[in-house]
Structure formats: structure tokens, C-alpha cells
Gaussian input, Z-matrix of N, CA and C with variables (Angstrom, degrees):
# hf/3-21g

backbone

0 1
 N
 C     1     B1
 C     2     B2     1     A1
 N     3     B3     2     A2     1     D1
 C     4     B4     3     A3     2     D2
 C     5     B5     4     A4     3     D3
 N     6     B6     5     A5     4     D4
 C     7     B7     6     A6     5     D5
 C     8     B8     7     A7     6     D6
 N     9     B9     8     A8     7     D7
 C    10    B10     9     A9     8     D8
 C    11    B11    10    A10     9     D9
 N    12    B12    11    A11    10    D10
 C    13    B13    12    A12    11    D11
 C    14    B14    13    A13    12    D12
 N    15    B15    14    A14    13    D13
 C    16    B16    15    A15    14    D14
 C    17    B17    16    A16    15    D15
 N    18    B18    17    A17    16    D16
 C    19    B19    18    A18    17    D17
 C    20    B20    19    A19    18    D18
 N    21    B21    20    A20    19    D19
 C    22    B22    21    A21    20    D20
 C    23    B23    22    A22    21    D21
 N    24    B24    23    A23    22    D22
 C    25    B25    24    A24    23    D23
 C    26    B26    25    A25    24    D24
 N    27    B27    26    A26    25    D25
 C    28    B28    27    A27    26    D26
 C    29    B29    28    A28    27    D27
 N    30    B30    29    A29    28    D28
 C    31    B31    30    A30    29    D29
 C    32    B32    31    A31    30    D30
 N    33    B33    32    A32    31    D31
 C    34    B34    33    A33    32    D32
 C    35    B35    34    A34    33    D33
 N    36    B36    35    A35    34    D34
 C    37    B37    36    A36    35    D35
 C    38    B38    37    A37    36    D36
 N    39    B39    38    A38    37    D37
 C    40    B40    39    A39    38    D38
 C    41    B41    40    A40    39    D39
 N    42    B42    41    A41    40    D40
 C    43    B43    42    A42    41    D41
 C    44    B44    43    A43    42    D42
 N    45    B45    44    A44    43    D43
 C    46    B46    45    A45    44    D44
 C    47    B47    46    A46    45    D45
 N    48    B48    47    A47    46    D46
 C    49    B49    48    A48    47    D47
 C    50    B50    49    A49    48    D48
 N    51    B51    50    A50    49    D49
 C    52    B52    51    A51    50    D50
 C    53    B53    52    A52    51    D51
 N    54    B54    53    A53    52    D52
 C    55    B55    54    A54    53    D53
 C    56    B56    55    A55    54    D54
 N    57    B57    56    A56    55    D55
 C    58    B58    57    A57    56    D56
 C    59    B59    58    A58    57    D57
 N    60    B60    59    A59    58    D58
 C    61    B61    60    A60    59    D59
 C    62    B62    61    A61    60    D60
 N    63    B63    62    A62    61    D61
 C    64    B64    63    A63    62    D62
 C    65    B65    64    A64    63    D63
 N    66    B66    65    A65    64    D64
 C    67    B67    66    A66    65    D65
 C    68    B68    67    A67    66    D66
 N    69    B69    68    A68    67    D67
 C    70    B70    69    A69    68    D68
 C    71    B71    70    A70    69    D69
 N    72    B72    71    A71    70    D70
 C    73    B73    72    A72    71    D71
 C    74    B74    73    A73    72    D72
 N    75    B75    74    A74    73    D73
 C    76    B76    75    A75    74    D74
 C    77    B77    76    A76    75    D75
 N    78    B78    77    A77    76    D76
 C    79    B79    78    A78    77    D77
 C    80    B80    79    A79    78    D78
 N    81    B81    80    A80    79    D79
 C    82    B82    81    A81    80    D80
 C    83    B83    82    A82    81    D81
 N    84    B84    83    A83    82    D82
 C    85    B85    84    A84    83    D83
 C    86    B86    85    A85    84    D84
 N    87    B87    86    A86    85    D85
 C    88    B88    87    A87    86    D86
 C    89    B89    88    A88    87    D87
 N    90    B90    89    A89    88    D88
 C    91    B91    90    A90    89    D89
 C    92    B92    91    A91    90    D90
 N    93    B93    92    A92    91    D91
 C    94    B94    93    A93    92    D92
 C    95    B95    94    A94    93    D93
 N    96    B96    95    A95    94    D94
 C    97    B97    96    A96    95    D95
 C    98    B98    97    A97    96    D96
 N    99    B99    98    A98    97    D97
 C   100   B100    99    A99    98    D98
 C   101   B101   100   A100    99    D99
 N   102   B102   101   A101   100   D100
 C   103   B103   102   A102   101   D101
 C   104   B104   103   A103   102   D102
 N   105   B105   104   A104   103   D103
 C   106   B106   105   A105   104   D104
 C   107   B107   106   A106   105   D105
 N   108   B108   107   A107   106   D106
 C   109   B109   108   A108   107   D107
 C   110   B110   109   A109   108   D108
 N   111   B111   110   A110   109   D109
 C   112   B112   111   A111   110   D110
 C   113   B113   112   A112   111   D111
 N   114   B114   113   A113   112   D112
 C   115   B115   114   A114   113   D113
 C   116   B116   115   A115   114   D114
 N   117   B117   116   A116   115   D115
 C   118   B118   117   A117   116   D116
 C   119   B119   118   A118   117   D117
 N   120   B120   119   A119   118   D118
 C   121   B121   120   A120   119   D119
 C   122   B122   121   A121   120   D120
 N   123   B123   122   A122   121   D121
 C   124   B124   123   A123   122   D122
 C   125   B125   124   A124   123   D123
 N   126   B126   125   A125   124   D124
 C   127   B127   126   A126   125   D125
 C   128   B128   127   A127   126   D126
 N   129   B129   128   A128   127   D127
 C   130   B130   129   A129   128   D128
 C   131   B131   130   A130   129   D129
 N   132   B132   131   A131   130   D130
 C   133   B133   132   A132   131   D131
 C   134   B134   133   A133   132   D132
 N   135   B135   134   A134   133   D133
 C   136   B136   135   A135   134   D134
 C   137   B137   136   A136   135   D135
 N   138   B138   137   A137   136   D136
 C   139   B139   138   A138   137   D137
 C   140   B140   139   A139   138   D138
 N   141   B141   140   A140   139   D139
 C   142   B142   141   A141   140   D140
 C   143   B143   142   A142   141   D141
 N   144   B144   143   A143   142   D142
 C   145   B145   144   A144   143   D143
 C   146   B146   145   A145   144   D144
 N   147   B147   146   A146   145   D145
 C   148   B148   147   A147   146   D146
 C   149   B149   148   A148   147   D147
 N   150   B150   149   A149   148   D148
 C   151   B151   150   A150   149   D149
 C   152   B152   151   A151   150   D150
 N   153   B153   152   A152   151   D151
 C   154   B154   153   A153   152   D152
 C   155   B155   154   A154   153   D153
 N   156   B156   155   A155   154   D154
 C   157   B157   156   A156   155   D155
 C   158   B158   157   A157   156   D156
 N   159   B159   158   A158   157   D157
 C   160   B160   159   A159   158   D158
 C   161   B161   160   A160   159   D159
 N   162   B162   161   A161   160   D160
 C   163   B163   162   A162   161   D161
 C   164   B164   163   A163   162   D162
 N   165   B165   164   A164   163   D163
 C   166   B166   165   A165   164   D164
 C   167   B167   166   A166   165   D165
 N   168   B168   167   A167   166   D166
 C   169   B169   168   A168   167   D167
 C   170   B170   169   A169   168   D168
 N   171   B171   170   A170   169   D169
 C   172   B172   171   A171   170   D170
 C   173   B173   172   A172   171   D171
 N   174   B174   173   A173   172   D172
 C   175   B175   174   A174   173   D173
 C   176   B176   175   A175   174   D174
 N   177   B177   176   A176   175   D175
 C   178   B178   177   A177   176   D176
 C   179   B179   178   A178   177   D177
 N   180   B180   179   A179   178   D178
 C   181   B181   180   A180   179   D179
 C   182   B182   181   A181   180   D180
 N   183   B183   182   A182   181   D181
 C   184   B184   183   A183   182   D182
 C   185   B185   184   A184   183   D183
 N   186   B186   185   A185   184   D184
 C   187   B187   186   A186   185   D185
 C   188   B188   187   A187   186   D186
 N   189   B189   188   A188   187   D187
 C   190   B190   189   A189   188   D188
 C   191   B191   190   A190   189   D189
 N   192   B192   191   A191   190   D190
 C   193   B193   192   A192   191   D191
 C   194   B194   193   A193   192   D192
 N   195   B195   194   A194   193   D193
 C   196   B196   195   A195   194   D194
 C   197   B197   196   A196   195   D195
 N   198   B198   197   A197   196   D196
 C   199   B199   198   A198   197   D197
 C   200   B200   199   A199   198   D198
 N   201   B201   200   A200   199   D199
 C   202   B202   201   A201   200   D200
 C   203   B203   202   A202   201   D201
 N   204   B204   203   A203   202   D202
 C   205   B205   204   A204   203   D203
 C   206   B206   205   A205   204   D204
 N   207   B207   206   A206   205   D205
 C   208   B208   207   A207   206   D206
 C   209   B209   208   A208   207   D207
 N   210   B210   209   A209   208   D208
 C   211   B211   210   A210   209   D209
 C   212   B212   211   A211   210   D210
 N   213   B213   212   A212   211   D211
 C   214   B214   213   A213   212   D212
 C   215   B215   214   A214   213   D213
 N   216   B216   215   A215   214   D214
 C   217   B217   216   A216   215   D215
 C   218   B218   217   A217   216   D216
 N   219   B219   218   A218   217   D217
 C   220   B220   219   A219   218   D218
 C   221   B221   220   A220   219   D219
 N   222   B222   221   A221   220   D220
 C   223   B223   222   A222   221   D221
 C   224   B224   223   A223   222   D222
 N   225   B225   224   A224   223   D223
 C   226   B226   225   A225   224   D224
 C   227   B227   226   A226   225   D225
 N   228   B228   227   A227   226   D226
 C   229   B229   228   A228   227   D227
 C   230   B230   229   A229   228   D228
 N   231   B231   230   A230   229   D229
 C   232   B232   231   A231   230   D230
 C   233   B233   232   A232   231   D231
 N   234   B234   233   A233   232   D232
 C   235   B235   234   A234   233   D233
 C   236   B236   235   A235   234   D234
 N   237   B237   236   A236   235   D235
 C   238   B238   237   A237   236   D236
 C   239   B239   238   A238   237   D237
 N   240   B240   239   A239   238   D238
 C   241   B241   240   A240   239   D239
 C   242   B242   241   A241   240   D240
 N   243   B243   242   A242   241   D241
 C   244   B244   243   A243   242   D242
 C   245   B245   244   A244   243   D243
 N   246   B246   245   A245   244   D244
 C   247   B247   246   A246   245   D245
 C   248   B248   247   A247   246   D246
 N   249   B249   248   A248   247   D247
 C   250   B250   249   A249   248   D248
 C   251   B251   250   A250   249   D249
 N   252   B252   251   A251   250   D250
 C   253   B253   252   A252   251   D251
 C   254   B254   253   A253   252   D252
 N   255   B255   254   A254   253   D253
 C   256   B256   255   A255   254   D254
 C   257   B257   256   A256   255   D255
 N   258   B258   257   A257   256   D256
 C   259   B259   258   A258   257   D257
 C   260   B260   259   A259   258   D258
 N   261   B261   260   A260   259   D259
 C   262   B262   261   A261   260   D260
 C   263   B263   262   A262   261   D261
 N   264   B264   263   A263   262   D262
 C   265   B265   264   A264   263   D263
 C   266   B266   265   A265   264   D264
 N   267   B267   266   A266   265   D265
 C   268   B268   267   A267   266   D266
 C   269   B269   268   A268   267   D267
 N   270   B270   269   A269   268   D268
 C   271   B271   270   A270   269   D269
 C   272   B272   271   A271   270   D270
 N   273   B273   272   A272   271   D271
 C   274   B274   273   A273   272   D272
 C   275   B275   274   A274   273   D273
 N   276   B276   275   A275   274   D274
 C   277   B277   276   A276   275   D275
 C   278   B278   277   A277   276   D276
 N   279   B279   278   A278   277   D277
 C   280   B280   279   A279   278   D278
 C   281   B281   280   A280   279   D279
 N   282   B282   281   A281   280   D280
 C   283   B283   282   A282   281   D281
 C   284   B284   283   A283   282   D282
 N   285   B285   284   A284   283   D283
 C   286   B286   285   A285   284   D284
 C   287   B287   286   A286   285   D285
 N   288   B288   287   A287   286   D286
 C   289   B289   288   A288   287   D287
 C   290   B290   289   A289   288   D288
 N   291   B291   290   A290   289   D289
 C   292   B292   291   A291   290   D290
 C   293   B293   292   A292   291   D291
 N   294   B294   293   A293   292   D292
 C   295   B295   294   A294   293   D293
 C   296   B296   295   A295   294   D294
 N   297   B297   296   A296   295   D295
 C   298   B298   297   A297   296   D296
 C   299   B299   298   A298   297   D297
 N   300   B300   299   A299   298   D298
 C   301   B301   300   A300   299   D299
 C   302   B302   301   A301   300   D300

   B1=1.4574
   B2=1.5393
   B3=1.3410
   B4=1.4254
   B5=1.5096
   B6=1.3041
   B7=1.5140
   B8=1.5100
   B9=1.3210
   B10=1.4657
   B11=1.5162
   B12=1.2871
   B13=1.4594
   B14=1.5076
   B15=1.3158
   B16=1.4750
   B17=1.5047
   B18=1.3527
   B19=1.4705
   B20=1.5450
   B21=1.2671
   B22=1.5165
   B23=1.5325
   B24=1.3129
   B25=1.4705
   B26=1.5860
   B27=1.2507
   B28=1.4576
   B29=1.4680
   B30=1.3564
   B31=1.4855
   B32=1.5327
   B33=1.3278
   B34=1.4592
   B35=1.5295
   B36=1.3349
   B37=1.4416
   B38=1.5009
   B39=1.2948
   B40=1.4820
   B41=1.5452
   B42=1.2666
   B43=1.4848
   B44=1.5317
   B45=1.3000
   B46=1.4958
   B47=1.5155
   B48=1.3282
   B49=1.4522
   B50=1.5503
   B51=1.2643
   B52=1.5015
   B53=1.5344
   B54=1.3669
   B55=1.4562
   B56=1.5420
   B57=1.2880
   B58=1.5287
   B59=1.4693
   B60=1.4077
   B61=1.4949
   B62=1.4920
   B63=1.3629
   B64=1.4751
   B65=1.5318
   B66=1.3264
   B67=1.5184
   B68=1.4803
   B69=1.3217
   B70=1.5154
   B71=1.5371
   B72=1.2937
   B73=1.4376
   B74=1.5517
   B75=1.3334
   B76=1.4423
   B77=1.5283
   B78=1.2909
   B79=1.4693
   B80=1.5065
   B81=1.3015
   B82=1.4589
   B83=1.5859
   B84=1.3339
   B85=1.4562
   B86=1.5306
   B87=1.2913
   B88=1.4410
   B89=1.5086
   B90=1.3515
   B91=1.4798
   B92=1.4901
   B93=1.3565
   B94=1.4417
   B95=1.5289
   B96=1.3422
   B97=1.4237
   B98=1.4916
   B99=1.3254
   B100=1.4792
   B101=1.5532
   B102=1.3526
   B103=1.4743
   B104=1.4987
   B105=1.2690
   B106=1.4411
   B107=1.5350
   B108=1.3480
   B109=1.4412
   B110=1.4959
   B111=1.3389
   B112=1.4402
   B113=1.5310
   B114=1.3225
   B115=1.4913
   B116=1.5398
   B117=1.2719
   B118=1.4973
   B119=1.5295
   B120=1.3264
   B121=1.5223
   B122=1.5072
   B123=1.3682
   B124=1.4538
   B125=1.4802
   B126=1.3828
   B127=1.4766
   B128=1.5179
   B129=1.3895
   B130=1.4813
   B131=1.5067
   B132=1.3564
   B133=1.4137
   B134=1.5706
   B135=1.3342
   B136=1.5094
   B137=1.5329
   B138=1.2828
   B139=1.4865
   B140=1.5623
   B141=1.3455
   B142=1.4568
   B143=1.5042
   B144=1.3221
   B145=1.5028
   B146=1.4618
   B147=1.2822
   B148=1.4949
   B149=1.5235
   B150=1.3040
   B151=1.4630
   B152=1.5580
   B153=1.3106
   B154=1.4720
   B155=1.5223
   B156=1.3088
   B157=1.4550
   B158=1.5353
   B159=1.3139
   B160=1.4703
   B161=1.5332
   B162=1.3167
   B163=1.4087
   B164=1.5776
   B165=1.3568
   B166=1.4464
   B167=1.5466
   B168=1.3186
   B169=1.4169
   B170=1.4616
   B171=1.3469
   B172=1.4985
   B173=1.5405
   B174=1.3501
   B175=1.3701
   B176=1.5052
   B177=1.3493
   B178=1.4420
   B179=1.5322
   B180=1.3531
   B181=1.4335
   B182=1.5553
   B183=1.2860
   B184=1.5177
   B185=1.4891
   B186=1.3572
   B187=1.4449
   B188=1.5901
   B189=1.3355
   B190=1.4505
   B191=1.5578
   B192=1.2889
   B193=1.5055
   B194=1.5271
   B195=1.3256
   B196=1.4966
   B197=1.4900
   B198=1.3272
   B199=1.4661
   B200=1.5483
   B201=1.2917
   B202=1.4831
   B203=1.4865
   B204=1.3538
   B205=1.4876
   B206=1.5787
   B207=1.3430
   B208=1.4464
   B209=1.5457
   B210=1.2873
   B211=1.4641
   B212=1.5274
   B213=1.3321
   B214=1.4567
   B215=1.5192
   B216=1.3680
   B217=1.4712
   B218=1.5028
   B219=1.2853
   B220=1.4816
   B221=1.4741
   B222=1.2856
   B223=1.4767
   B224=1.4940
   B225=1.3831
   B226=1.3980
   B227=1.5533
   B228=1.3199
   B229=1.4532
   B230=1.5210
   B231=1.3206
   B232=1.4801
   B233=1.5011
   B234=1.3158
   B235=1.4433
   B236=1.5188
   B237=1.3464
   B238=1.4668
   B239=1.5105
   B240=1.3271
   B241=1.5296
   B242=1.5236
   B243=1.3126
   B244=1.5026
   B245=1.5157
   B246=1.2888
   B247=1.4260
   B248=1.5895
   B249=1.3088
   B250=1.5065
   B251=1.5193
   B252=1.3464
   B253=1.4364
   B254=1.5105
   B255=1.3015
   B256=1.4390
   B257=1.4891
   B258=1.2698
   B259=1.4760
   B260=1.5596
   B261=1.3605
   B262=1.5066
   B263=1.4587
   B264=1.3942
   B265=1.4540
   B266=1.5176
   B267=1.3734
   B268=1.4657
   B269=1.4660
   B270=1.3447
   B271=1.4066
   B272=1.5489
   B273=1.3459
   B274=1.3754
   B275=1.5167
   B276=1.2665
   B277=1.4056
   B278=1.4674
   B279=1.2855
   B280=1.4696
   B281=1.5029
   B282=1.3100
   B283=1.4633
   B284=1.5248
   B285=1.2949
   B286=1.4984
   B287=1.4946
   B288=1.3447
   B289=1.5328
   B290=1.4642
   B291=1.3096
   B292=1.4701
   B293=1.5586
   B294=1.3144
   B295=1.4145
   B296=1.5379
   B297=1.3034
   B298=1.5089
   B299=1.4718
   B300=1.3400
   B301=1.4963
   B302=1.4208
   A1=110.82
   A2=117.53
   A3=120.15
   A4=111.19
   A5=118.37
   A6=120.94
   A7=109.01
   A8=118.42
   A9=118.24
   A10=110.94
   A11=121.50
   A12=124.88
   A13=108.91
   A14=116.32
   A15=119.03
   A16=112.00
   A17=114.86
   A18=119.59
   A19=110.67
   A20=115.08
   A21=120.34
   A22=110.07
   A23=116.23
   A24=118.82
   A25=108.42
   A26=119.80
   A27=120.31
   A28=112.21
   A29=116.20
   A30=121.03
   A31=108.46
   A32=118.15
   A33=119.81
   A34=108.26
   A35=117.72
   A36=118.90
   A37=111.44
   A38=118.70
   A39=121.18
   A40=112.39
   A41=115.63
   A42=120.29
   A43=109.32
   A44=118.79
   A45=121.23
   A46=110.01
   A47=117.10
   A48=121.88
   A49=108.52
   A50=117.01
   A51=118.20
   A52=109.91
   A53=116.20
   A54=116.33
   A55=110.86
   A56=117.33
   A57=119.75
   A58=113.98
   A59=113.22
   A60=115.64
   A61=113.94
   A62=114.34
   A63=117.62
   A64=112.14
   A65=113.46
   A66=116.58
   A67=111.08
   A68=118.47
   A69=119.31
   A70=110.61
   A71=118.93
   A72=123.23
   A73=109.03
   A74=117.45
   A75=120.00
   A76=112.70
   A77=115.12
   A78=117.43
   A79=113.56
   A80=117.18
   A81=121.10
   A82=110.76
   A83=118.17
   A84=121.26
   A85=110.86
   A86=118.47
   A87=121.53
   A88=112.49
   A89=119.05
   A90=124.58
   A91=108.62
   A92=115.76
   A93=117.28
   A94=110.16
   A95=116.95
   A96=118.71
   A97=115.20
   A98=120.81
   A99=125.59
   A100=109.72
   A101=116.08
   A102=122.66
   A103=108.37
   A104=119.03
   A105=125.00
   A106=110.91
   A107=114.96
   A108=116.76
   A109=114.80
   A110=118.07
   A111=123.17
   A112=112.12
   A113=114.64
   A114=121.32
   A115=111.45
   A116=114.68
   A117=117.58
   A118=111.96
   A119=116.37
   A120=117.89
   A121=110.42
   A122=119.23
   A123=123.23
   A124=113.81
   A125=111.68
   A126=118.91
   A127=115.43
   A128=113.51
   A129=120.82
   A130=109.07
   A131=118.02
   A132=123.57
   A133=110.27
   A134=113.98
   A135=119.74
   A136=108.93
   A137=117.12
   A138=120.13
   A139=111.67
   A140=113.64
   A141=119.49
   A142=112.15
   A143=116.64
   A144=122.21
   A145=110.10
   A146=119.47
   A147=122.43
   A148=110.34
   A149=117.37
   A150=124.58
   A151=109.40
   A152=115.05
   A153=121.10
   A154=110.65
   A155=117.48
   A156=121.70
   A157=110.02
   A158=117.25
   A159=122.76
   A160=109.56
   A161=116.42
   A162=122.76
   A163=110.28
   A164=117.33
   A165=121.23
   A166=113.35
   A167=114.99
   A168=120.41
   A169=115.55
   A170=114.81
   A171=121.23
   A172=109.32
   A173=121.40
   A174=123.74
   A175=113.72
   A176=111.87
   A177=117.13
   A178=116.46
   A179=114.46
   A180=119.68
   A181=112.13
   A182=119.28
   A183=120.32
   A184=113.54
   A185=118.13
   A186=120.29
   A187=109.86
   A188=117.30
   A189=119.38
   A190=109.44
   A191=114.85
   A192=119.50
   A193=108.50
   A194=115.62
   A195=121.83
   A196=110.49
   A197=121.12
   A198=120.10
   A199=111.14
   A200=116.80
   A201=122.00
   A202=110.93
   A203=116.62
   A204=122.19
   A205=106.86
   A206=118.97
   A207=121.08
   A208=112.58
   A209=114.70
   A210=118.05
   A211=107.35
   A212=117.50
   A213=119.13
   A214=114.42
   A215=115.86
   A216=120.41
   A217=109.55
   A218=120.72
   A219=125.24
   A220=115.84
   A221=118.67
   A222=121.70
   A223=115.42
   A224=116.92
   A225=123.51
   A226=111.50
   A227=118.75
   A228=122.03
   A229=107.26
   A230=116.00
   A231=121.00
   A232=108.77
   A233=118.60
   A234=121.43
   A235=111.27
   A236=114.13
   A237=116.75
   A238=112.91
   A239=114.73
   A240=118.01
   A241=112.06
   A242=113.97
   A243=116.16
   A244=109.44
   A245=120.30
   A246=121.41
   A247=111.54
   A248=114.75
   A249=117.61
   A250=110.06
   A251=118.75
   A252=121.61
   A253=111.22
   A254=119.99
   A255=125.30
   A256=110.77
   A257=119.41
   A258=122.10
   A259=108.20
   A260=116.55
   A261=117.21
   A262=111.04
   A263=117.20
   A264=119.02
   A265=114.03
   A266=117.22
   A267=115.98
   A268=111.81
   A269=118.69
   A270=119.42
   A271=107.93
   A272=118.76
   A273=123.02
   A274=112.03
   A275=122.97
   A276=125.18
   A277=111.02
   A278=117.34
   A279=121.57
   A280=114.06
   A281=114.61
   A282=117.48
   A283=111.11
   A284=111.46
   A285=114.80
   A286=103.54
   A287=115.26
   A288=119.74
   A289=110.00
   A290=122.69
   A291=124.13
   A292=109.08
   A293=119.33
   A294=120.32
   A295=111.36
   A296=117.64
   A297=120.72
   A298=114.26
   A299=118.06
   A300=122.94
   A301=112.58
   D1=-39.62
   D2=-177.15
   D3=-68.61
   D4=-32.54
   D5=173.97
   D6=-63.16
   D7=-45.32
   D8=-178.23
   D9=-64.03
   D10=-36.18
   D11=176.51
   D12=-65.45
   D13=-36.44
   D14=177.30
   D15=-67.31
   D16=-43.09
   D17=178.87
   D18=-63.02
   D19=-39.44
   D20=178.47
   D21=-65.03
   D22=-47.81
   D23=-178.15
   D24=-67.90
   D25=-38.47
   D26=177.88
   D27=-68.38
   D28=-38.70
   D29=-179.65
   D30=-66.73
   D31=-39.59
   D32=179.07
   D33=-64.90
   D34=-41.49
   D35=178.94
   D36=-66.64
   D37=-34.28
   D38=177.31
   D39=-68.14
   D40=-41.05
   D41=176.34
   D42=-65.17
   D43=-39.88
   D44=177.51
   D45=-65.14
   D46=-37.03
   D47=179.84
   D48=-63.95
   D49=-46.35
   D50=-175.17
   D51=-74.25
   D52=-30.71
   D53=175.54
   D54=-67.14
   D55=-39.50
   D56=172.23
   D57=-59.42
   D58=-44.33
   D59=177.68
   D60=-63.75
   D61=-43.20
   D62=178.23
   D63=-57.22
   D64=-47.12
   D65=-179.60
   D66=-62.40
   D67=-41.66
   D68=179.36
   D69=-63.29
   D70=-44.73
   D71=-175.18
   D72=-69.08
   D73=-39.01
   D74=178.52
   D75=-64.68
   D76=-37.42
   D77=179.79
   D78=-78.38
   D79=-31.11
   D80=-174.23
   D81=-77.81
   D82=-14.35
   D83=-178.17
   D84=-58.55
   D85=-37.21
   D86=-172.74
   D87=-93.73
   D88=3.02
   D89=-177.98
   D90=-91.02
   D91=155.36
   D92=169.81
   D93=-63.46
   D94=163.42
   D95=-172.86
   D96=-62.64
   D97=-41.71
   D98=-178.93
   D99=-60.90
   D100=-45.69
   D101=-178.37
   D102=-68.83
   D103=-37.44
   D104=-178.13
   D105=-64.62
   D106=-45.93
   D107=178.87
   D108=-64.87
   D109=-40.81
   D110=174.74
   D111=-62.26
   D112=-42.90
   D113=178.06
   D114=-61.82
   D115=-44.86
   D116=178.28
   D117=-65.33
   D118=-39.36
   D119=-179.98
   D120=-62.51
   D121=-41.84
   D122=172.88
   D123=-54.04
   D124=-43.23
   D125=178.29
   D126=-62.34
   D127=-34.65
   D128=177.14
   D129=-57.56
   D130=-48.11
   D131=-179.27
   D132=-57.68
   D133=-46.05
   D134=179.92
   D135=-59.57
   D136=-45.01
   D137=-177.05
   D138=-65.20
   D139=-42.51
   D140=177.27
   D141=-61.67
   D142=-39.51
   D143=176.17
   D144=-64.88
   D145=-39.45
   D146=178.35
   D147=-61.55
   D148=-46.08
   D149=177.50
   D150=-60.39
   D151=-49.32
   D152=178.42
   D153=-56.16
   D154=-46.62
   D155=-179.52
   D156=-60.48
   D157=-42.47
   D158=179.55
   D159=-60.54
   D160=-46.92
   D161=-177.66
   D162=-66.44
   D163=-42.10
   D164=175.77
   D165=-60.52
   D166=-45.89
   D167=170.65
   D168=-51.77
   D169=-46.42
   D170=-178.38
   D171=-66.67
   D172=-36.97
   D173=177.66
   D174=-65.09
   D175=-39.59
   D176=-174.88
   D177=-78.50
   D178=-25.01
   D179=179.43
   D180=-91.36
   D181=114.06
   D182=-176.34
   D183=-68.66
   D184=-15.89
   D185=-175.95
   D186=-87.62
   D187=-1.67
   D188=-176.13
   D189=-113.74
   D190=131.35
   D191=-178.96
   D192=-85.31
   D193=123.08
   D194=-177.21
   D195=-62.87
   D196=-32.25
   D197=-179.82
   D198=-73.66
   D199=-30.82
   D200=171.92
   D201=-62.78
   D202=-41.89
   D203=179.43
   D204=-63.38
   D205=-49.25
   D206=178.48
   D207=-57.25
   D208=-41.09
   D209=-179.14
   D210=-66.00
   D211=-46.43
   D212=-179.96
   D213=-61.92
   D214=-36.42
   D215=177.45
   D216=-65.65
   D217=-39.47
   D218=-177.28
   D219=-85.97
   D220=-24.04
   D221=-173.97
   D222=-58.38
   D223=-49.99
   D224=179.67
   D225=-62.14
   D226=-35.96
   D227=179.32
   D228=-67.94
   D229=-45.43
   D230=-179.28
   D231=-57.05
   D232=-47.76
   D233=-174.89
   D234=-64.23
   D235=-39.06
   D236=179.19
   D237=-68.88
   D238=-38.74
   D239=176.27
   D240=-66.53
   D241=-41.79
   D242=179.12
   D243=-65.01
   D244=-43.87
   D245=179.84
   D246=-62.96
   D247=-39.49
   D248=177.70
   D249=-66.15
   D250=-39.51
   D251=178.75
   D252=-67.70
   D253=-38.28
   D254=173.97
   D255=-63.04
   D256=-41.87
   D257=179.01
   D258=-67.67
   D259=-36.83
   D260=178.53
   D261=-64.79
   D262=-38.18
   D263=176.85
   D264=-80.35
   D265=-4.69
   D266=177.70
   D267=88.37
   D268=12.49
   D269=-177.42
   D270=-94.87
   D271=153.32
   D272=172.05
   D273=83.51
   D274=12.32
   D275=176.25
   D276=-69.66
   D277=125.81
   D278=-177.16
   D279=-103.17
   D280=12.89
   D281=-179.75
   D282=-72.47
   D283=146.94
   D284=175.08
   D285=-109.99
   D286=171.53
   D287=179.10
   D288=-62.97
   D289=-30.32
   D290=-178.28
   D291=-72.29
   D292=-32.87
   D293=-177.62
   D294=-77.43
   D295=-23.12
   D296=177.99
   D297=-75.17
   D298=-18.35
   D299=-177.61
   D300=-76.65

């Protein structure tokens, strides 16, 4: 049970991480390059603080397994990277011949 709580906490932190990243990237698209770089760097600190808070919460709560939290934090990233790698290789395309026309 404690591992599942850890995975849920880590998964929630991972989703929050990617939502913060998405919001930063979406807003920085319309900025000049110099401002966008500085804006994204500030966002990196925010995302790292979010991950640190999730880990600190996991360490402080005895009912949460820290390894489950780490798995939850990394699982979403792994899925996104594997999906991108599969798309790069041309795997997993769900198009049919009719959709290509």
C-alpha cells in the first residue's frame, strides 16, 4: 500500500512538472529569444522546487515509499521519451491508408 501511495504522489508531481513545463513553453513561444531563455531558466528553478517538495513530503511521511515516489516521478518522463523515440523510428503510427488520402 505504501508503494502505491508513493507512485501516486510521484505521478502527481510528475504531471505537475509537465504542466509547468507546458505553460512555460507555450508562453515563451511569442517572446524574443533573450527573454524566452531567461523565462525558461526561471521555470527550471520552479520545476526543480516542485520535485524537491514532492521528495521532501515523501521523506517526511512514513506511510509513503520513497522508491515509489521516484518511480512515479520518472515514469511519465520515460513514457514520453519512449513515445518520442518510437515516433522518430516510425513505430506506432496509427494511420490507415484512408487517413493518408
